[in-house]
N, C-alpha and C positions, 0 to 999 in steps of 0.2 A: 336146595335153596334157589338155584337158578330156575327150576321149573315153577316154583311158587311165585317168583317175581314175574316170570312171563305170564303166568295165569292172572296175576293182579294187573299187569299192564293191559292184557286183553279186556279185562272187566272195566278198567278205567276208560279204555277207548270206547266201549259200548255206552258208558254212562256220560262221558263228556262229548258233546257235539263236535264235529270236525272243525266248525267255524271257531270254536273256542280253543282248539288245540294249536291252531296256526300262530296266533300272536306270540305265545311264549317261545315258539321255535324261531320266529323272526328276531325276537329280543335276544335269544341265546346266540344266534348267528352273528349279529352285529356286536354284541357286548363281549362275547367270549371268543368266537372263532376269528373275528377280525381284531379282537383285542381292544375294542373301543373303551371298555370299562377300565382296562389297565392304563390307557392314555389319560383318562380323566383322573385317575388316582395319582399318576405321576406328574400330570400337567405338561406332558410333552409327547410328541408323536413317536410311537414305537410299534413294532410288530408285537404279537402276543408273546413271542420269545424274548422280547427286549431289544431286538435289533432296531437301529434308528430308521425312521421314515421321514420323508418330506411332509410338511403340513399342507398337503393337497387333499382333494377329495379322494375317497377310496377308488372310484372308477379310474381317475387319472393315475393314481399310484399303480394299480394293477396293470393298466396299459403299458406304463413305462417299465414295469418290472419284467415284461416279456420281451423287451428289446435288448439288443447287444450293444452296450456303450463302451466296450473294452478298448476301442480305438478312438473314442470321442474326446474332444476337448470341450470342456464345459465352463461357462461363465455364469456366475450367480450374483445377482443383487440381493443383499440380505444373506443371513447365515443362520445356522442352528443345526438341528438334527438332519435337515436336508443336506447340509454340507458333508456331514458324516456319511450319509447315504451315497451321495455322488462320489465321495472319496473311495468308496468300496467298489463302485461299478464302472467308473470312467477312467480314461487314461490320464487326463490331467483335469484339475479343477482350479479355477481362479474365482475367488469370492471376495466381495467387499462388504464392509460393515461400518456403520457410523455410530454405534454405541460402544464405547470403550470397555465398559465392564463386561458386556456380552462378548466382545471380541476376545478378551482375556480368558473367559470361561470356555469358549469353543476352541480356542488355540490349544489349550491343554489336552484336547481330546483328538486332535487331528494327526493323521499319519503322513507319510511321504506322498508327494505328488500333488500337494495343495499349495497354491500361492494365496495366502489369506492376508488381506490388507485392511488396516484401520484407516478409514477415510472420512474424517469428521466434517469437512467443508462440503456444502451442498453441490456446488459446481463441479468440484473434483470428483465427488461421488458419482454424479450423473455421467461424467465423461470418462469414468474409469475403464469402461469397456474398450475405449479407443487407445489406451496406453499400449505401446509396443506395436500398434498397427497390425494386430492379429485378427483372425477370424475364428469363429467357434462353431462347432457342430450343434451345440445346444446352449441356449441363453435363457436363464430363468430370471424373471422380473417378479420378485417377491419380497422387496424391502421397502425403503423409503422412496418418495418422489417417483412413483411407478409410471405415471404418464410421461414425464420427462425422460426417464430411463429407457422406456420402450421406444420412444421416438429416436433416441440416439442409437440404441442397440441394434435396431433392425438392419442397419447398414453393415453390421459386422457379423451377420449370420452367413455361414458357408452355404453354397448350393447343396441341396439335399438335407439340410438340417431342420431344426425346429426351435421355436421359442415357446416358453411356458409363461403365461400370465395368470397368477393366482388371484382369487377374489375378483375375477374378471366381470362378474355381475355388478360390482361396484365401480367398474371402469369401462362403461360402454363406449365412450369416445376414444379411449385408448385402443379398444378392440377394433373399432371402426377404422382407425388409422392403420393398424397392422393389416387388416383386410385390404385396405387401399394400396398397401405395398405389394399386393399380389399373393399374400400368404393365405393358406386355406385354414379357416377357423373351425376347430372341433371343440365343442363345449362339453365338459365332463361335470354334470350336475350330480350332487349327492351328498351323503354324509361323509365325514372324514374324522381323523383323530381329534380327540379332546372336546370339540364343540358339540352342543346339543342340537344345532341347526344344520341345514344343508347350505351349500354354497357352490360356486362354480370355479373350476380350474380349466382354463382354455389352452389348448395346444394350437399353435400356428405353424403349419407345415409349409416349408418351401415346396414349390410345385415339382421339384425334382427329388422330393423326399425319398430317401433310400436306406433308412435304418433297418437293419436285418433283425429278425427275431432270434432269441437265444436258442430256442429248440427247433425241432423239425416240423412244428405246426404253429399256426396262428389263426384264430385266437387260442390261447391256452384256456384251461378251466379256471374260473375264479374260485375263491376260497370256499364258497358254499354252493358250488354248482352241482347239479345232478350229472354225474359223469357217464354220459351215454354218447354213442355215435350213430347217426342215422344215414349219413351219405356213404356212397361207394368209393373205393379208391379212385383217385383222379386218373 
């Protein structure tokens, strides 16, 4: 049977031009290997195996997944599957949420190591990063009042850390402000979970950025990469 199928596949390749074979493969990579179709069906960002993901672009997610956050203290404006993701990879997570129903829903799913606060008042929400006079290795701005939150939060980033501004293409003035603070902006454009359109998740790196990779190589292979190596050992 296997020989018959292989024969049919060879015939199909001869009959179907290469230019027509590529689009279905691209579709399959995004919808199935990245699990985008599953996220559309569930209405929330997950891996294809169901593990929670942040609602960032796939390029940003894959970059962050190769870094070692096991000793990192993370602060997050906004919450959701991203909080579950950070809870799994970071040492500590502090997250604030201004939607009470959503806060109850996410609270029920969180494990140890997360300080998760419901902060309904705008001014308190914006200033939440300043509570306790702590600094953080990673600060995510992905909730309400993003411009105001980013303006306050930049002062609480540790040397060597990074900030994440999601939907940064909608907040160009906020991005400009963070660049003006001396942070290095890296824009991750692309598709991401759930949405049918592309957007931008921007990383803002402190100039002493020192986050180590998880493995012994960087970059790692992305989900649909052709796994080859062309260079010689360093």
